[in-house]
mmJSON file of the N, C-alpha and C atoms, coordinates in Angstrom:
{"data_MODEL":{"atom_site":{
"group_PDB":["ATOM","ATOM","ATOM","ATOM","ATOM","ATOM","ATOM","ATOM","ATOM","ATOM","ATOM","ATOM","ATOM","ATOM","ATOM","ATOM","ATOM","ATOM","ATOM","ATOM","ATOM","ATOM","ATOM","ATOM","ATOM","ATOM","ATOM","ATOM","ATOM","ATOM","ATOM","ATOM","ATOM","ATOM","ATOM","ATOM","ATOM","ATOM","ATOM","ATOM","ATOM","ATOM","ATOM","ATOM","ATOM","ATOM","ATOM","ATOM","ATOM","ATOM","ATOM","ATOM","ATOM","ATOM","ATOM","ATOM","ATOM","ATOM","ATOM","ATOM","ATOM","ATOM","ATOM","ATOM","ATOM","ATOM","ATOM","ATOM","ATOM","ATOM","ATOM","ATOM","ATOM","ATOM","ATOM","ATOM","ATOM","ATOM","ATOM","ATOM","ATOM","ATOM","ATOM","ATOM","ATOM","ATOM","ATOM","ATOM","ATOM","ATOM","ATOM","ATOM","ATOM","ATOM","ATOM","ATOM","ATOM","ATOM","ATOM","ATOM","ATOM","ATOM","ATOM","ATOM","ATOM","ATOM","ATOM","ATOM","ATOM","ATOM","ATOM","ATOM","ATOM","ATOM","ATOM","ATOM","ATOM","ATOM","ATOM","ATOM","ATOM","ATOM","ATOM","ATOM","ATOM","ATOM","ATOM","ATOM","ATOM","ATOM","ATOM","ATOM","ATOM","ATOM","ATOM","ATOM","ATOM","ATOM","ATOM","ATOM","ATOM","ATOM","ATOM","ATOM","ATOM","ATOM","ATOM","ATOM","ATOM","ATOM","ATOM","ATOM","ATOM","ATOM","ATOM","ATOM","ATOM","ATOM","ATOM","ATOM","ATOM","ATOM","ATOM","ATOM","ATOM","ATOM","ATOM","ATOM","ATOM","ATOM","ATOM","ATOM","ATOM","ATOM","ATOM","ATOM","ATOM","ATOM","ATOM","ATOM","ATOM","ATOM","ATOM","ATOM","ATOM","ATOM","ATOM","ATOM","ATOM","ATOM","ATOM","ATOM","ATOM","ATOM","ATOM","ATOM","ATOM","ATOM","ATOM","ATOM","ATOM","ATOM","ATOM","ATOM","ATOM","ATOM","ATOM","ATOM","ATOM","ATOM","ATOM","ATOM","ATOM","ATOM","ATOM","ATOM","ATOM","ATOM","ATOM","ATOM","ATOM","ATOM","ATOM","ATOM","ATOM","ATOM","ATOM","ATOM","ATOM","ATOM","ATOM"],
"id":[1,2,3,4,5,6,7,8,9,10,11,12,13,14,15,16,17,18,19,20,21,22,23,24,25,26,27,28,29,30,31,32,33,34,35,36,37,38,39,40,41,42,43,44,45,46,47,48,49,50,51,52,53,54,55,56,57,58,59,60,61,62,63,64,65,66,67,68,69,70,71,72,73,74,75,76,77,78,79,80,81,82,83,84,85,86,87,88,89,90,91,92,93,94,95,96,97,98,99,100,101,102,103,104,105,106,107,108,109,110,111,112,113,114,115,116,117,118,119,120,121,122,123,124,125,126,127,128,129,130,131,132,133,134,135,136,137,138,139,140,141,142,143,144,145,146,147,148,149,150,151,152,153,154,155,156,157,158,159,160,161,162,163,164,165,166,167,168,169,170,171,172,173,174,175,176,177,178,179,180,181,182,183,184,185,186,187,188,189,190,191,192,193,194,195,196,197,198,199,200,201,202,203,204,205,206,207,208,209,210,211,212,213,214,215,216,217,218,219,220,221,222,223,224,225,226,227,228,229,230,231],
"type_symbol":["N","C","C","N","C","C","N","C","C","N","C","C","N","C","C","N","C","C","N","C","C","N","C","C","N","C","C","N","C","C","N","C","C","N","C","C","N","C","C","N","C","C","N","C","C","N","C","C","N","C","C","N","C","C","N","C","C","N","C","C","N","C","C","N","C","C","N","C","C","N","C","C","N","C","C","N","C","C","N","C","C","N","C","C","N","C","C","N","C","C","N","C","C","N","C","C","N","C","C","N","C","C","N","C","C","N","C","C","N","C","C","N","C","C","N","C","C","N","C","C","N","C","C","N","C","C","N","C","C","N","C","C","N","C","C","N","C","C","N","C","C","N","C","C","N","C","C","N","C","C","N","C","C","N","C","C","N","C","C","N","C","C","N","C","C","N","C","C","N","C","C","N","C","C","N","C","C","N","C","C","N","C","C","N","C","C","N","C","C","N","C","C","N","C","C","N","C","C","N","C","C","N","C","C","N","C","C","N","C","C","N","C","C","N","C","C","N","C","C","N","C","C","N","C","C","N","C","C","N","C","C"],
"label_atom_id":["N","CA","C","N","CA","C","N","CA","C","N","CA","C","N","CA","C","N","CA","C","N","CA","C","N","CA","C","N","CA","C","N","CA","C","N","CA","C","N","CA","C","N","CA","C","N","CA","C","N","CA","C","N","CA","C","N","CA","C","N","CA","C","N","CA","C","N","CA","C","N","CA","C","N","CA","C","N","CA","C","N","CA","C","N","CA","C","N","CA","C","N","CA","C","N","CA","C","N","CA","C","N","CA","C","N","CA","C","N","CA","C","N","CA","C","N","CA","C","N","CA","C","N","CA","C","N","CA","C","N","CA","C","N","CA","C","N","CA","C","N","CA","C","N","CA","C","N","CA","C","N","CA","C","N","CA","C","N","CA","C","N","CA","C","N","CA","C","N","CA","C","N","CA","C","N","CA","C","N","CA","C","N","CA","C","N","CA","C","N","CA","C","N","CA","C","N","CA","C","N","CA","C","N","CA","C","N","CA","C","N","CA","C","N","CA","C","N","CA","C","N","CA","C","N","CA","C","N","CA","C","N","CA","C","N","CA","C","N","CA","C","N","CA","C","N","CA","C","N","CA","C","N","CA","C","N","CA","C","N","CA","C","N","CA","C","N","CA","C"],
"label_alt_id":[null,null,null,null,null,null,null,null,null,null,null,null,null,null,null,null,null,null,null,null,null,null,null,null,null,null,null,null,null,null,null,null,null,null,null,null,null,null,null,null,null,null,null,null,null,null,null,null,null,null,null,null,null,null,null,null,null,null,null,null,null,null,null,null,null,null,null,null,null,null,null,null,null,null,null,null,null,null,null,null,null,null,null,null,null,null,null,null,null,null,null,null,null,null,null,null,null,null,null,null,null,null,null,null,null,null,null,null,null,null,null,null,null,null,null,null,null,null,null,null,null,null,null,null,null,null,null,null,null,null,null,null,null,null,null,null,null,null,null,null,null,null,null,null,null,null,null,null,null,null,null,null,null,null,null,null,null,null,null,null,null,null,null,null,null,null,null,null,null,null,null,null,null,null,null,null,null,null,null,null,null,null,null,null,null,null,null,null,null,null,null,null,null,null,null,null,null,null,null,null,null,null,null,null,null,null,null,null,null,null,null,null,null,null,null,null,null,null,null,null,null,null,null,null,null,null,null,null,null,null,null],
"label_comp_id":["UNK","UNK","UNK","UNK","UNK","UNK","UNK","UNK","UNK","UNK","UNK","UNK","UNK","UNK","UNK","UNK","UNK","UNK","UNK","UNK","UNK","UNK","UNK","UNK","UNK","UNK","UNK","UNK","UNK","UNK","UNK","UNK","UNK","UNK","UNK","UNK","UNK","UNK","UNK","UNK","UNK","UNK","UNK","UNK","UNK","UNK","UNK","UNK","UNK","UNK","UNK","UNK","UNK","UNK","UNK","UNK","UNK","UNK","UNK","UNK","UNK","UNK","UNK","UNK","UNK","UNK","UNK","UNK","UNK","UNK","UNK","UNK","UNK","UNK","UNK","UNK","UNK","UNK","UNK","UNK","UNK","UNK","UNK","UNK","UNK","UNK","UNK","UNK","UNK","UNK","UNK","UNK","UNK","UNK","UNK","UNK","UNK","UNK","UNK","UNK","UNK","UNK","UNK","UNK","UNK","UNK","UNK","UNK","UNK","UNK","UNK","UNK","UNK","UNK","UNK","UNK","UNK","UNK","UNK","UNK","UNK","UNK","UNK","UNK","UNK","UNK","UNK","UNK","UNK","UNK","UNK","UNK","UNK","UNK","UNK","UNK","UNK","UNK","UNK","UNK","UNK","UNK","UNK","UNK","UNK","UNK","UNK","UNK","UNK","UNK","UNK","UNK","UNK","UNK","UNK","UNK","UNK","UNK","UNK","UNK","UNK","UNK","UNK","UNK","UNK","UNK","UNK","UNK","UNK","UNK","UNK","UNK","UNK","UNK","UNK","UNK","UNK","UNK","UNK","UNK","UNK","UNK","UNK","UNK","UNK","UNK","UNK","UNK","UNK","UNK","UNK","UNK","UNK","UNK","UNK","UNK","UNK","UNK","UNK","UNK","UNK","UNK","UNK","UNK","UNK","UNK","UNK","UNK","UNK","UNK","UNK","UNK","UNK","UNK","UNK","UNK","UNK","UNK","UNK","UNK","UNK","UNK","UNK","UNK","UNK","UNK","UNK","UNK","UNK","UNK","UNK"],
"label_asym_id":["A","A","A","A","A","A","A","A","A","A","A","A","A","A","A","A","A","A","A","A","A","A","A","A","A","A","A","A","A","A","A","A","A","A","A","A","A","A","A","A","A","A","A","A","A","A","A","A","A","A","A","A","A","A","A","A","A","A","A","A","A","A","A","A","A","A","A","A","A","A","A","A","A","A","A","A","A","A","A","A","A","A","A","A","A","A","A","A","A","A","A","A","A","A","A","A","A","A","A","A","A","A","A","A","A","A","A","A","A","A","A","A","A","A","A","A","A","A","A","A","A","A","A","A","A","A","A","A","A","A","A","A","A","A","A","A","A","A","A","A","A","A","A","A","A","A","A","A","A","A","A","A","A","A","A","A","A","A","A","A","A","A","A","A","A","A","A","A","A","A","A","A","A","A","A","A","A","A","A","A","A","A","A","A","A","A","A","A","A","A","A","A","A","A","A","A","A","A","A","A","A","A","A","A","A","A","A","A","A","A","A","A","A","A","A","A","A","A","A","A","A","A","A","A","A","A","A","A","A","A","A"],
"label_entity_id":["1","1","1","1","1","1","1","1","1","1","1","1","1","1","1","1","1","1","1","1","1","1","1","1","1","1","1","1","1","1","1","1","1","1","1","1","1","1","1","1","1","1","1","1","1","1","1","1","1","1","1","1","1","1","1","1","1","1","1","1","1","1","1","1","1","1","1","1","1","1","1","1","1","1","1","1","1","1","1","1","1","1","1","1","1","1","1","1","1","1","1","1","1","1","1","1","1","1","1","1","1","1","1","1","1","1","1","1","1","1","1","1","1","1","1","1","1","1","1","1","1","1","1","1","1","1","1","1","1","1","1","1","1","1","1","1","1","1","1","1","1","1","1","1","1","1","1","1","1","1","1","1","1","1","1","1","1","1","1","1","1","1","1","1","1","1","1","1","1","1","1","1","1","1","1","1","1","1","1","1","1","1","1","1","1","1","1","1","1","1","1","1","1","1","1","1","1","1","1","1","1","1","1","1","1","1","1","1","1","1","1","1","1","1","1","1","1","1","1","1","1","1","1","1","1","1","1","1","1","1","1"],
"label_seq_id":[1,1,1,2,2,2,3,3,3,4,4,4,5,5,5,6,6,6,7,7,7,8,8,8,9,9,9,10,10,10,11,11,11,12,12,12,13,13,13,14,14,14,15,15,15,16,16,16,17,17,17,18,18,18,19,19,19,20,20,20,21,21,21,22,22,22,23,23,23,24,24,24,25,25,25,26,26,26,27,27,27,28,28,28,29,29,29,30,30,30,31,31,31,32,32,32,33,33,33,34,34,34,35,35,35,36,36,36,37,37,37,38,38,38,39,39,39,40,40,40,41,41,41,42,42,42,43,43,43,44,44,44,45,45,45,46,46,46,47,47,47,48,48,48,49,49,49,50,50,50,51,51,51,52,52,52,53,53,53,54,54,54,55,55,55,56,56,56,57,57,57,58,58,58,59,59,59,60,60,60,61,61,61,62,62,62,63,63,63,64,64,64,65,65,65,66,66,66,67,67,67,68,68,68,69,69,69,70,70,70,71,71,71,72,72,72,73,73,73,74,74,74,75,75,75,76,76,76,77,77,77],
"pdbx_PDB_ins_code":[null,null,null,null,null,null,null,null,null,null,null,null,null,null,null,null,null,null,null,null,null,null,null,null,null,null,null,null,null,null,null,null,null,null,null,null,null,null,null,null,null,null,null,null,null,null,null,null,null,null,null,null,null,null,null,null,null,null,null,null,null,null,null,null,null,null,null,null,null,null,null,null,null,null,null,null,null,null,null,null,null,null,null,null,null,null,null,null,null,null,null,null,null,null,null,null,null,null,null,null,null,null,null,null,null,null,null,null,null,null,null,null,null,null,null,null,null,null,null,null,null,null,null,null,null,null,null,null,null,null,null,null,null,null,null,null,null,null,null,null,null,null,null,null,null,null,null,null,null,null,null,null,null,null,null,null,null,null,null,null,null,null,null,null,null,null,null,null,null,null,null,null,null,null,null,null,null,null,null,null,null,null,null,null,null,null,null,null,null,null,null,null,null,null,null,null,null,null,null,null,null,null,null,null,null,null,null,null,null,null,null,null,null,null,null,null,null,null,null,null,null,null,null,null,null,null,null,null,null,null,null],
"Cartn_x":[0.762,0.166,1.045,2.011,2.809,2.642,1.684,1.51,2.473,2.127,3.107,2.489,3.083,2.84,1.209,1.035,-0.242,-1.438,-1.324,-2.327,-2.274,-1.675,-1.795,-2.532,-1.869,-2.814,-4.34,-4.443,-6.108,-6.756,-6.177,-7.017,-6.922,-6.091,-6.286,-7.317,-7.349,-8.623,-9.932,-10.003,-11.136,-11.889,-11.095,-11.306,-11.675,-10.944,-11.507,-12.951,-13.048,-14.199,-15.367,-15.156,-16.231,-16.562,-15.482,-15.736,-16.318,-15.982,-17.014,-18.368,-18.433,-19.769,-21.022,-20.306,-21.259,-21.225,-20.152,-19.882,-19.32,-18.819,-18.174,-16.846,-16.729,-15.218,-14.19,-13.096,-12.041,-11.138,-10.331,-9.047,-8.01,-7.005,-6.004,-4.447,-4.021,-2.607,-1.127,-0.677,0.337,1.595,2.592,3.872,4.508,3.405,3.68,2.908,3.82,2.77,2.256,2.746,1.94,0.291,0.138,-1.309,-2.197,-1.733,-2.302,-2.77,-3.999,-4.745,-4.715,-4.488,-4.677,-5.474,-6.798,-8.223,-8.512,-7.299,-7.784,-7.912,-8.694,-8.214,-7.174,-6.224,-4.696,-4.603,-4.336,-3.529,-2.052,-1.08,-0.134,0.027,0.518,0.785,2.33,2.79,4.19,4.444,4.698,5.164,4.12,2.882,1.527,1.013,1.551,0.857,0.637,-0.956,-1.383,-0.432,0.428,1.105,0.15,-0.324,-1.264,-2.56,-3.36,-4.615,-5.091,-5.805,-6.123,-6.199,-6.956,-6.534,-5.14,-4.877,-3.343,-2.684,-3.648,-3.157,-2.324,-2.963,-3.086,-1.413,-1.85,-0.32,0.787,0.603,1.689,2.291,1.799,1.971,2.833,3.83,4.498,5.688,5.903,7.303,6.852,5.603,5.113,5.098,4.028,4.117,5.318,6.372,7.149,8.086,8.24,9.126,8.016,6.73,6.044,6.245,6.247,6.386,7.619,8.609,10.158,10.078,9.475,9.805,8.843,7.815,6.701,7.178,8.267,8.448,10.203,10.909,12.003,13.134,12.438,13.067,14.032,15.522,16.351,16.062,16.276,15.923,17.104],
"Cartn_y":[-1.307,0.111,1.222,1.128,2.065,3.052,3.104,4.121,3.903,4.628,4.72,3.693,3.512,2.219,2.734,3.725,3.919,4.154,4.601,4.393,3.072,2.27,0.591,0.237,0.406,-0.139,0.232,1.428,1.923,1.454,1.081,0.461,-0.951,-1.735,-2.772,-3.274,-2.325,-2.357,-2.216,-1.177,-0.935,-2.117,-2.414,-3.519,-4.746,-5.33,-6.273,-5.674,-4.665,-4.34,-4.691,-4.403,-4.48,-5.625,-6.534,-8.037,-8.466,-8.225,-8.813,-8.211,-7.115,-6.182,-6.653,-6.18,-6.079,-7.652,-8.145,-9.649,-9.535,-8.374,-7.995,-9.204,-9.115,-10.106,-8.966,-9.68,-8.6,-9.418,-8.993,-9.703,-8.896,-9.356,-8.815,-9.399,-8.493,-9.01,-8.344,-9.209,-8.63,-9.595,-8.947,-9.721,-9.574,-8.69,-8.504,-9.262,-10.294,-11.556,-11.174,-10.14,-9.751,-9.049,-8.814,-8.398,-9.492,-10.773,-11.929,-12.494,-12.643,-13.336,-14.979,-15.628,-17.072,-17.61,-17.174,-17.5,-16.966,-16.619,-15.78,-16.668,-17.036,-17.611,-17.277,-17.861,-17.279,-18.517,-17.935,-18.483,-17.75,-18.793,-18.518,-18.869,-17.654,-17.433,-17.407,-18.04,-17.828,-18.051,-17.321,-17.745,-18.09,-17.241,-17.481,-19.035,-19.389,-20.491,-20.761,-21.61,-21.324,-22.467,-22.151,-23.215,-23.91,-23.29,-23.551,-22.741,-23.353,-22.384,-23.372,-22.284,-22.657,-21.932,-22.346,-21.444,-21.091,-19.801,-19.525,-20.09,-20.153,-21.172,-22.475,-23.249,-24.576,-24.332,-23.614,-23.221,-23.148,-22.087,-21.947,-22.907,-23.939,-25.011,-24.285,-25.258,-24.734,-24.031,-23.723,-22.793,-21.503,-20.777,-19.67,-19.487,-18.648,-18.257,-18.091,-16.896,-16.614,-18.011,-18.923,-20.363,-21.346,-21.373,-21.99,-21.519,-19.931,-19.592,-19.673,-19.402,-19.946,-21.468,-22.273,-23.579,-23.833,-23.376,-23.413,-23.184,-22.171,-21.078,-21.568,-21.949,-22.813,-21.088,-20.083,-18.697,-19.121,-18.908,-18.785,-17.888,-17.98,-16.993,-15.818],
"Cartn_z":[-0.122,-0.028,-0.017,0.573,0.517,1.448,2.649,3.789,4.812,5.978,7.041,7.875,9.073,9.976,10.598,11.116,11.666,10.444,9.116,8.222,8.097,7.836,7.521,8.312,9.738,10.864,10.852,10.68,10.545,9.266,8.08,6.965,6.975,7.781,8.139,9.107,10.19,11.042,10.602,9.734,9.212,8.212,7.62,6.749,7.6,8.365,9.577,9.887,10.537,10.965,9.957,8.946,7.567,7.68,7.235,7.423,8.114,9.725,10.684,10.907,10.239,11.171,10.014,8.684,7.771,6.714,7.111,6.267,4.858,4.45,3.138,3.047,1.677,1.588,1.251,1.119,1.143,0.539,-0.921,-1.321,-1.177,-0.108,0.427,0.014,-0.681,-1.389,-0.552,0.084,0.84,0.869,1.193,1.581,3.045,3.763,5.325,5.987,6.535,7.501,8.264,9.205,10.314,9.964,8.925,8.547,8.163,8.369,8.063,9.291,9.694,11.125,11.064,11.999,12.41,11.277,11.824,11.237,9.345,9.11,7.692,6.355,5.661,4.459,3.721,3.224,2.654,1.324,0.524,-0.572,-0.784,-1.272,-1.287,-3.092,-3.501,-4.992,-5.26,-6.104,-6.567,-8.143,-8.905,-10.405,-10.895,-10.632,-11.392,-11.07,-9.801,-9.547,-8.31,-7.719,-6.182,-5.305,-4.794,-3.953,-3.049,-2.352,-1.19,-0.645,-0.042,-0.024,1.174,2.106,3.448,4.179,5.972,6.826,7.12,7.318,7.624,8.941,9.518,10.982,10.368,9.666,9.038,8.042,7.341,6.229,7.014,8.333,9.066,9.575,10.307,10.82,12.052,12.621,13.974,13.556,12.515,12.202,11.626,11.436,10.849,9.542,8.974,7.705,6.991,7.82,6.484,6.126,7.579,7.052,5.998,6.132,5.101,3.875,3.742,2.56,1.81,2.547,2.119,1.718,2.438,2.105,0.793,0.604,-0.593,-1.795,-1.47,-2.842,-3.441,-2.208,-2.566,-2.19,-2.056,-1.908,-0.558,-0.667,0.222,1.475,2.702,3.872,3.861],
"occupancy":[1.0,1.0,1.0,1.0,1.0,1.0,1.0,1.0,1.0,1.0,1.0,1.0,1.0,1.0,1.0,1.0,1.0,1.0,1.0,1.0,1.0,1.0,1.0,1.0,1.0,1.0,1.0,1.0,1.0,1.0,1.0,1.0,1.0,1.0,1.0,1.0,1.0,1.0,1.0,1.0,1.0,1.0,1.0,1.0,1.0,1.0,1.0,1.0,1.0,1.0,1.0,1.0,1.0,1.0,1.0,1.0,1.0,1.0,1.0,1.0,1.0,1.0,1.0,1.0,1.0,1.0,1.0,1.0,1.0,1.0,1.0,1.0,1.0,1.0,1.0,1.0,1.0,1.0,1.0,1.0,1.0,1.0,1.0,1.0,1.0,1.0,1.0,1.0,1.0,1.0,1.0,1.0,1.0,1.0,1.0,1.0,1.0,1.0,1.0,1.0,1.0,1.0,1.0,1.0,1.0,1.0,1.0,1.0,1.0,1.0,1.0,1.0,1.0,1.0,1.0,1.0,1.0,1.0,1.0,1.0,1.0,1.0,1.0,1.0,1.0,1.0,1.0,1.0,1.0,1.0,1.0,1.0,1.0,1.0,1.0,1.0,1.0,1.0,1.0,1.0,1.0,1.0,1.0,1.0,1.0,1.0,1.0,1.0,1.0,1.0,1.0,1.0,1.0,1.0,1.0,1.0,1.0,1.0,1.0,1.0,1.0,1.0,1.0,1.0,1.0,1.0,1.0,1.0,1.0,1.0,1.0,1.0,1.0,1.0,1.0,1.0,1.0,1.0,1.0,1.0,1.0,1.0,1.0,1.0,1.0,1.0,1.0,1.0,1.0,1.0,1.0,1.0,1.0,1.0,1.0,1.0,1.0,1.0,1.0,1.0,1.0,1.0,1.0,1.0,1.0,1.0,1.0,1.0,1.0,1.0,1.0,1.0,1.0,1.0,1.0,1.0,1.0,1.0,1.0,1.0,1.0,1.0,1.0,1.0,1.0,1.0,1.0,1.0,1.0,1.0,1.0],
"B_iso_or_equiv":[0.0,0.0,0.0,0.0,0.0,0.0,0.0,0.0,0.0,0.0,0.0,0.0,0.0,0.0,0.0,0.0,0.0,0.0,0.0,0.0,0.0,0.0,0.0,0.0,0.0,0.0,0.0,0.0,0.0,0.0,0.0,0.0,0.0,0.0,0.0,0.0,0.0,0.0,0.0,0.0,0.0,0.0,0.0,0.0,0.0,0.0,0.0,0.0,0.0,0.0,0.0,0.0,0.0,0.0,0.0,0.0,0.0,0.0,0.0,0.0,0.0,0.0,0.0,0.0,0.0,0.0,0.0,0.0,0.0,0.0,0.0,0.0,0.0,0.0,0.0,0.0,0.0,0.0,0.0,0.0,0.0,0.0,0.0,0.0,0.0,0.0,0.0,0.0,0.0,0.0,0.0,0.0,0.0,0.0,0.0,0.0,0.0,0.0,0.0,0.0,0.0,0.0,0.0,0.0,0.0,0.0,0.0,0.0,0.0,0.0,0.0,0.0,0.0,0.0,0.0,0.0,0.0,0.0,0.0,0.0,0.0,0.0,0.0,0.0,0.0,0.0,0.0,0.0,0.0,0.0,0.0,0.0,0.0,0.0,0.0,0.0,0.0,0.0,0.0,0.0,0.0,0.0,0.0,0.0,0.0,0.0,0.0,0.0,0.0,0.0,0.0,0.0,0.0,0.0,0.0,0.0,0.0,0.0,0.0,0.0,0.0,0.0,0.0,0.0,0.0,0.0,0.0,0.0,0.0,0.0,0.0,0.0,0.0,0.0,0.0,0.0,0.0,0.0,0.0,0.0,0.0,0.0,0.0,0.0,0.0,0.0,0.0,0.0,0.0,0.0,0.0,0.0,0.0,0.0,0.0,0.0,0.0,0.0,0.0,0.0,0.0,0.0,0.0,0.0,0.0,0.0,0.0,0.0,0.0,0.0,0.0,0.0,0.0,0.0,0.0,0.0,0.0,0.0,0.0,0.0,0.0,0.0,0.0,0.0,0.0,0.0,0.0,0.0,0.0,0.0,0.0],
"pdbx_formal_charge":[null,null,null,null,null,null,null,null,null,null,null,null,null,null,null,null,null,null,null,null,null,null,null,null,null,null,null,null,null,null,null,null,null,null,null,null,null,null,null,null,null,null,null,null,null,null,null,null,null,null,null,null,null,null,null,null,null,null,null,null,null,null,null,null,null,null,null,null,null,null,null,null,null,null,null,null,null,null,null,null,null,null,null,null,null,null,null,null,null,null,null,null,null,null,null,null,null,null,null,null,null,null,null,null,null,null,null,null,null,null,null,null,null,null,null,null,null,null,null,null,null,null,null,null,null,null,null,null,null,null,null,null,null,null,null,null,null,null,null,null,null,null,null,null,null,null,null,null,null,null,null,null,null,null,null,null,null,null,null,null,null,null,null,null,null,null,null,null,null,null,null,null,null,null,null,null,null,null,null,null,null,null,null,null,null,null,null,null,null,null,null,null,null,null,null,null,null,null,null,null,null,null,null,null,null,null,null,null,null,null,null,null,null,null,null,null,null,null,null,null,null,null,null,null,null,null,null,null,null,null,null],
"auth_seq_id":[1,1,1,2,2,2,3,3,3,4,4,4,5,5,5,6,6,6,7,7,7,8,8,8,9,9,9,10,10,10,11,11,11,12,12,12,13,13,13,14,14,14,15,15,15,16,16,16,17,17,17,18,18,18,19,19,19,20,20,20,21,21,21,22,22,22,23,23,23,24,24,24,25,25,25,26,26,26,27,27,27,28,28,28,29,29,29,30,30,30,31,31,31,32,32,32,33,33,33,34,34,34,35,35,35,36,36,36,37,37,37,38,38,38,39,39,39,40,40,40,41,41,41,42,42,42,43,43,43,44,44,44,45,45,45,46,46,46,47,47,47,48,48,48,49,49,49,50,50,50,51,51,51,52,52,52,53,53,53,54,54,54,55,55,55,56,56,56,57,57,57,58,58,58,59,59,59,60,60,60,61,61,61,62,62,62,63,63,63,64,64,64,65,65,65,66,66,66,67,67,67,68,68,68,69,69,69,70,70,70,71,71,71,72,72,72,73,73,73,74,74,74,75,75,75,76,76,76,77,77,77],
"auth_comp_id":["UNK","UNK","UNK","UNK","UNK","UNK","UNK","UNK","UNK","UNK","UNK","UNK","UNK","UNK","UNK","UNK","UNK","UNK","UNK","UNK","UNK","UNK","UNK","UNK","UNK","UNK","UNK","UNK","UNK","UNK","UNK","UNK","UNK","UNK","UNK","UNK","UNK","UNK","UNK","UNK","UNK","UNK","UNK","UNK","UNK","UNK","UNK","UNK","UNK","UNK","UNK","UNK","UNK","UNK","UNK","UNK","UNK","UNK","UNK","UNK","UNK","UNK","UNK","UNK","UNK","UNK","UNK","UNK","UNK","UNK","UNK","UNK","UNK","UNK","UNK","UNK","UNK","UNK","UNK","UNK","UNK","UNK","UNK","UNK","UNK","UNK","UNK","UNK","UNK","UNK","UNK","UNK","UNK","UNK","UNK","UNK","UNK","UNK","UNK","UNK","UNK","UNK","UNK","UNK","UNK","UNK","UNK","UNK","UNK","UNK","UNK","UNK","UNK","UNK","UNK","UNK","UNK","UNK","UNK","UNK","UNK","UNK","UNK","UNK","UNK","UNK","UNK","UNK","UNK","UNK","UNK","UNK","UNK","UNK","UNK","UNK","UNK","UNK","UNK","UNK","UNK","UNK","UNK","UNK","UNK","UNK","UNK","UNK","UNK","UNK","UNK","UNK","UNK","UNK","UNK","UNK","UNK","UNK","UNK","UNK","UNK","UNK","UNK","UNK","UNK","UNK","UNK","UNK","UNK","UNK","UNK","UNK","UNK","UNK","UNK","UNK","UNK","UNK","UNK","UNK","UNK","UNK","UNK","UNK","UNK","UNK","UNK","UNK","UNK","UNK","UNK","UNK","UNK","UNK","UNK","UNK","UNK","UNK","UNK","UNK","UNK","UNK","UNK","UNK","UNK","UNK","UNK","UNK","UNK","UNK","UNK","UNK","UNK","UNK","UNK","UNK","UNK","UNK","UNK","UNK","UNK","UNK","UNK","UNK","UNK","UNK","UNK","UNK","UNK","UNK","UNK"],
"auth_asym_id":["A","A","A","A","A","A","A","A","A","A","A","A","A","A","A","A","A","A","A","A","A","A","A","A","A","A","A","A","A","A","A","A","A","A","A","A","A","A","A","A","A","A","A","A","A","A","A","A","A","A","A","A","A","A","A","A","A","A","A","A","A","A","A","A","A","A","A","A","A","A","A","A","A","A","A","A","A","A","A","A","A","A","A","A","A","A","A","A","A","A","A","A","A","A","A","A","A","A","A","A","A","A","A","A","A","A","A","A","A","A","A","A","A","A","A","A","A","A","A","A","A","A","A","A","A","A","A","A","A","A","A","A","A","A","A","A","A","A","A","A","A","A","A","A","A","A","A","A","A","A","A","A","A","A","A","A","A","A","A","A","A","A","A","A","A","A","A","A","A","A","A","A","A","A","A","A","A","A","A","A","A","A","A","A","A","A","A","A","A","A","A","A","A","A","A","A","A","A","A","A","A","A","A","A","A","A","A","A","A","A","A","A","A","A","A","A","A","A","A","A","A","A","A","A","A","A","A","A","A","A","A"],
"auth_atom_id":["N","CA","C","N","CA","C","N","CA","C","N","CA","C","N","CA","C","N","CA","C","N","CA","C","N","CA","C","N","CA","C","N","CA","C","N","CA","C","N","CA","C","N","CA","C","N","CA","C","N","CA","C","N","CA","C","N","CA","C","N","CA","C","N","CA","C","N","CA","C","N","CA","C","N","CA","C","N","CA","C","N","CA","C","N","CA","C","N","CA","C","N","CA","C","N","CA","C","N","CA","C","N","CA","C","N","CA","C","N","CA","C","N","CA","C","N","CA","C","N","CA","C","N","CA","C","N","CA","C","N","CA","C","N","CA","C","N","CA","C","N","CA","C","N","CA","C","N","CA","C","N","CA","C","N","CA","C","N","CA","C","N","CA","C","N","CA","C","N","CA","C","N","CA","C","N","CA","C","N","CA","C","N","CA","C","N","CA","C","N","CA","C","N","CA","C","N","CA","C","N","CA","C","N","CA","C","N","CA","C","N","CA","C","N","CA","C","N","CA","C","N","CA","C","N","CA","C","N","CA","C","N","CA","C","N","CA","C","N","CA","C","N","CA","C","N","CA","C","N","CA","C","N","CA","C","N","CA","C","N","CA","C","N","CA","C","N","CA","C"],
"pdbx_PDB_model_num":[1,1,1,1,1,1,1,1,1,1,1,1,1,1,1,1,1,1,1,1,1,1,1,1,1,1,1,1,1,1,1,1,1,1,1,1,1,1,1,1,1,1,1,1,1,1,1,1,1,1,1,1,1,1,1,1,1,1,1,1,1,1,1,1,1,1,1,1,1,1,1,1,1,1,1,1,1,1,1,1,1,1,1,1,1,1,1,1,1,1,1,1,1,1,1,1,1,1,1,1,1,1,1,1,1,1,1,1,1,1,1,1,1,1,1,1,1,1,1,1,1,1,1,1,1,1,1,1,1,1,1,1,1,1,1,1,1,1,1,1,1,1,1,1,1,1,1,1,1,1,1,1,1,1,1,1,1,1,1,1,1,1,1,1,1,1,1,1,1,1,1,1,1,1,1,1,1,1,1,1,1,1,1,1,1,1,1,1,1,1,1,1,1,1,1,1,1,1,1,1,1,1,1,1,1,1,1,1,1,1,1,1,1,1,1,1,1,1,1,1,1,1,1,1,1,1,1,1,1,1,1]
}}}
C-alpha cells in the first residue's frame, strides 16, 4: 500500500471491521506476514501458481507463515 505504519494499521483495522460487522469480502494481497490473522483464508501464489490455500494457521504450521512461504517457494531466507 505504501502507507506509513499508523495509516496501514488503520486501513487494516477498518477492513477487518467491515468484514466482521457487514460480512463483506476482501481480497488482500500482501507480503507483510503480520497483516495475516491465523483464522484468515490464505492463498500462497508464486510465479503465477497457487502453491497452497487454506486457513493461515494450518498453512503456517509450527514454524510460522514466513517459514512456510520460504519452504513452498524454495526462496532462501
